[in-house]
N, C-alpha and C positions, 0 to 999 in steps of 0.2 A: 984753794980748791975746795969745792963743795963736797960734803960727805953724805948729805941726805939725797936720796934717790930723786925726789921731786926737784931739788935744786939743780942736780946734774941735768935733768931733762930740760929744765927752764934755760940753762946755758946753751944747750943744743938748739932749742927753739929760737932763742934770741940771735944766735949766729946765723941761722937760716933766714930769719926775718931781715937781718942787717944786709945780707946779700941781695935779697929781693928789693929792699928799699934803695940800695945803692944802684942797682941796675935801672930802676925806674927813674931815679934822679938823673942818671947819666943819659938815658933816652930823651928826657925832656931837655937837657942841656944841648944835646945834638940838634933837636928840633929848633931850639932858640937860636943857635948859631946859623942854621939854614934860613930861619925867618929874618934875622938881621941882615944877612947877605942879600936876601930878596928885597928887603926894604931899601937897602943902599943902592941896589940896581934899579929900583923902581918897578919891579915886577909885582903888580898888585894882585893878580890872580893867584900866583904861587904863595904870596904872603898871606892872603886871606885863608887859603886852604890849610897852611901851616898854623895860622892863628887858631883856627877851629880845632885842629888836632892838639895843639898845646893846651888850649883851654879845657878840652875834654880830659886830657891826661892829668892836668893839675887838679881838676875837680875829683877825679878818681883817687888821686893821691891824698886829697883832703879827707875824703870819705874813709879811707883806710888808715888815716892818721900818719901818713908819710910826711905830709906838710900840714902846717897850721892854717886854719881857715882864713885868718886875716892876712897872712903873708901871701896866700894864693890870690886873694882879692887884689892886693897891692900889685903883685907881679903881673896879673892879667890886665889890670888897668894901665900899667906902664906899657905893656906890649900893644894894647889897644890904641894908646896915644901915638905910638910909633907908626902903627898901621894907618892912622888917620892923617899922617903927614904926607902920605903918598898921594899924588895928584892923578 
């Protein structure tokens, strides 16, 4: 346990940030599940709108250091390839 006041504050800040990051990651995972079900059903309009939303959320997470930039690029590319398979 931390004894210094600044270290105690940093622990509180990190706990709060962890909760925020966890909720953002959970939100994106939910959108991805919806996106994959839309792709499997062949619903292109819904898949495109979900893709744009996922892409925006991933980029926001990369800006706030919730996700690494290269992993975001890789995941968005993978989702885009899935989107392009819909006829």
